[in-house]
N, C-alpha and C positions, 0 to 999 in steps of 0.2 A: 523653630529658632527662638531663642529667648528674647523677649522684648527688652531693649536696652533701658527703657524707662523703669523697669522693675529691678534693675541691677543696683548694687550698692553704690557704684560709681556715678550713677545718675544724680545723686544728691551731693557729690563731693564739693562742687563749686559753691552752691548756696550755703553749705555748712563750713566752708573753709575759715571764715572769720571766727566762728564759734570754736572751731578746733584750735586756732591760734591762741585764743584767750585761755582755753583750758590747758593747753600745752605749757604756756608760760607760767600760769598759776600753779600747776601741779609739778613743774620741774623742781621747785624747791623741796617739795615733799619727797620726790624721787631721790634727790641728792642725800637726804637725811636717812632714808630707810636702811641702808647698810651701815651707816655710821653710828646712829643712836644706840643700837643694841651693843655694839662693841665699846662705845664710850661709857655706857652705864655699867657694863660687865667688867671692863678692863680698867678704865680710868677712875671710875667711882667705886669699883670693888663690890658690885652687887651681884646676887645670884640670878638664876634664870627666872624665878618667880617674879622678882622685881622687874626684870627685863620685860616680862609679859605684861605686868601692870603698867609700866611706862608706855609700851607700845599700844596697849589696849585703851589707854586713856583717851586717845584721839576719837575713838568710835563712840565713847560714852557722850562726849560733847557734841559729836556729829549728829547723834540721835536727837538731842535736844534742839540743835541748830536747824535740823530739817523740819521740825514742828513749826518753826517760825518762817523759814525761808520760802517754803511752798505757798503758804498763805499770803505772805507779802507779795510774792511774784504774781499770784492770781489777782490780788486786790489792787496793787499799785504798779505793776509792771516789773519785769525782771532786772532792769538796769541797776536800780539802787541795790538790789540783792547782790549782783555781781561785783559792784564797787566795794561793798562791805567785805565780801569774800577776799578780794585782792588785798585790801588794806589789812585784814586779819592775817593773811599769809605773810605779809611783810612784818607784822608784829611778832610772828613766831621767831624770826631771826633775831630780833631785838631781845627777846626773852632768853634765847639760847646764849647770846652774848653776855647777858646779865648773870647767867648761871656760872660762867667762868670766873666771876669775881668772888665766888664762894668755894673755890677749889679746896681750901683748908677746912671747910665745914660741909662735909659730905651730905648730911640730911637736907641742908638748905639747897645745895646744888641739885640734888635729886628732885626736891620739891619744885624747883624752877624748871627743870627739864620736863616734869609732868605737866606743869602749867603751860609750857610751850606746846606740848602734845595736845592738851585740851584746846588751845587756841587753833592748832592745826585742824582739829575736827570742825570747829566753827567755820574756818576758812574754806575747807573742802566742801562742807555741806551747803554753804551759801553759794559758792562758785558753781558747783556742778548742778545743783537744783535750779539755779537761775538760768544757766546755759541750756539745760534740757527743756525747761519750760519755754524759753525764748525761741529755741530752734524748732520745737514742735508747733509753736504758734506760727512760725514762718512757713513750714512745709506742710502742716496738717497732720491729723492723727493717722491717716493711711500710711504715712512714712515713719511711724514710730520706730520700727526696727532699724531703718537707715540712720535715724538720729542717734539712737543708742549705739549703733555700730560705729559711726564715725567719731562721736564724742569719746567712746571707749578707746578707739585707736589713739586719739590724742592723749588720753590719760595714761595709757600704758606705754605709749611712745615716750612720754615724759619720764615715767618710771624707768623704762629701759635705758634711756640716755642718761638720766640723772644719777642712777646708781653707780656706774663706773666713774662718772665725772665726780661724784661726791667722794668716792674712795680716793681718787687721784688727788683731789683738792685737799683732802684730809692728810694724805701722806706728805704733801708739800707745805701746807700752811696750818695744819692742825685743825682742831674743832672750831677755832675762831674763824678760820677762812671759810669753812662750810656755813657758819652762822651768818657771816657778812653776805655771802652769796644768796643765802635763803632770804635775807632781808631785802636785797636789791632787785632780784629777778622778778618777783610778782608785780613790781611797779611798771614793768615794761608795757604790758597791754592796757594799762589804765586809760590812756588817751583814746585808744581804739574803742573801748567800751563806751566812753562818753559820746563818741561820734556815731556809733552804729544806730541804724534805724530800729526803733522799738515798736513792737506791736502792742498797742494799748489794750488792756483787758476790757471786756464788755461789762454791762451793768447787771448781769444775771446774778442770782443768789449763789453763793459759793459754799461748799462744804469745807469745814476746817479739817486739819490734819487728822485728828482723832475720829472725825466723822467718816473718813474714807478708808481707815485701816481695815474695817470689816470687808470692804469691797476687794481688797488686795491681799487678804490674809493667806489664801492658799498659795499664790505665787510667792508671797513673802516667806512662807515656811520653806519652800524649795530654795529660795535665795539664802536663807539662814544656813541650810545644810551645806550648800556648795561654797558659801563664803567662809564657813568655819575651816574647810579644807584649804581654801586659798590663803587664809590667815596663817596657817602653819608654814607655808613657804615664805611669806613676806616677813614673818617675825623670827622664825627659827632656822631658816636655811643657812644664813651666814655662820651662826654658831655651830650648826651641824658640820659644816666644812672645816671649821677650826678644830672641833673635837676629833674628827677623823683624820686630821693632818693633811687635808687637801688644800691646795691653793684655789683661787678663783671663786670664793664664796659670793662676791657681788655679781659674778656672771650668772649665778643661778637666778637672780632677780632679773637680769637682762634677758636670759633665756625665756623666763616666764613672760616678760613683756613682748619678746619677739613672737612667741607662740600665740599670745593674745592677738597681736596685730595680724599675723598671717591668717589665723582662723577667721577674723573679721573680714579681711580682704577677700578670701576665697569663698566663704560661706555666709557672710553677713547679710546677704539678700534673702536667705531661706526663711527666717521667721516671718517676714511679711508675706511670703509666697505660700509656704506649706503649713504654717502655724507654729506658734512659739512652743507649745507643749511637745510636739514631735521633735523639734530641734533639741529641746532641753533633755529629752530622754537619752539621746545619743551623747550629748555633750557632758552630762554628769558622769557617765560611765568612762568617757575618755579622761576626764579630770581624775576620777578615782584611780585609773590605771597609772597616771602620772605620779600621783602621791605614793602609790605602792612601789613604783620604780625608785623613787628617792629613798624610801625605807630600805629597800633591798640592794641599793646600788653598791657594787664592788669598787667603784672609782668615781671621780668627778664627772666624767663624760656621761655616764648613765644618769647621774643625778641632774645634770644640765638638761638632758633630753626629757627626763621626767618632769622637770620644772616647766619646760616648753609645752608638754602635753597638758599639764595642769593649768597653765595659763590659757591655752587654746580652748580647753573644755569649759573653763570658767567663763571665758569671753562669750561663748555662744549660749551658755546657760543663763547668764545675766541678761543677755539680749532677749532670749526666748521667753523667759519668765516676765521680763519687762513688757513685752508685747501683750502677754496675757493680763498683766496688771492694768495697763491702759485701757484695754477692752472693757474692763469691769468698772471704770471710773466715770463719773458724770463729766460731760464735755467741758463745763465751765470750771472744773476743779482739777485739771490735769496736773497743774503745778503741785497742788497738795497731794495728789495721787502718787506722783513720782517721788515726792519727799517721803510719803508713807512707805512706799515700796522699798526705797533704798534704806530706810530706817531699819528694816529687818536685817540688812547687811551690817549696819552699825551694831546692832545687838549681838550678832554672831561674832564680829571682830572684837568687840569690847570684852566679851566673855572668853573668847578663844585664847587671848593673850595670857591672863593669869592661870586659867585652867590648863592650858598647854604647858606653861612653865612648871606648875606643880607635877604634871604628868612626867615631864622631862626629868625633874629631880628624883622622882620615884622609880622610873623605869628606863631612863636614858632618852636622849634627844630623838633617837630614831623612832621611838614609839609614837611621838606626836604625828608623824607622817602616816603611820599605819592607821591610827584612829581617824586622821583626816580622810584617808581613802574610804573608810567605812562610811563616814558621814556623807561624802560626795555620792557614793553609790546609793545611799538611802534616798537621795533626791530623785531617783528614778521612780520611786513609788508616788511622789507628788506629781511628776510628769504624767504618769499613767492616769492618775485621778483627774488631772486637768483635761486629758484627752477624752475621758469618758463623760 
């Protein structure tokens, strides 16, 4: 009989405040995910390459943000990092609103949307890095998989709920309504963050961000491969549905979020129990199958199912590789280690946008999902090396 203390649900109550903070902070990002590509493509008249540049900008700044966030959390505690993340998330809505004042000057409007995406990267990197470091300090390193599991549920729950909500808000109130909501929602958890008990860091010497990259480079490589596949869904799924004349493009993002959450709830205890590398090996193959289904889908239903499998596979791969990364990090530098690990995701997401956009222009939108399937499957080689 399975020991309940080893299950994912044993950590739910201690992690609930952290999940609430992440959910509220990431809901604004989830609302804009299906709206920004269409706003840039339709309202601002840009091609798929520029859509990829705009969407990938977030991950360029997130990479830089994580360099600072993990070190600050290790040295001074995670509270101030979380506050900066929430305020930056609020600022993205303000910049989106400002871009609407330049509707007759498209280059300026596009530049401001890119600026908002850059600020989104800062917000996301500070918020998630701080919450992961905070939660791991609360529960201890033996529960890394559970922390990654539940925080990931909150992130993708926000994406899954936010995507259709953003589309509905856009249809009623336009891009301005989405921008106002993105500005206000991240302020909701601010008081809770200020009141939560904070585990103060010890006086040990700490490695900086660049110092721990070498420790996590192999799990990070695996994360880059499966994150590139995940990026194809988040950036190009809505446009693929439009190109093929299907309705429900935003539901592809929701399906991905549902798949992510279901996988974490059913199997999120496994990386702590059987090892992150073993879980990753199966997860990346499931993700690859999901991307291939989207590529070959004859209708939206198959594409929704493929997105769900892609999200589920990515959920467990991210978690399994994260457990392997934390195992390789100095105990006093786990904030920097998590920042360094997730930075590999940022590199993949930042490059996948423009490269996928160019591929879509040359070979059609469907091709980016086939390439994504190949990249995810290549992550199996990294998992095998970690197992050995």
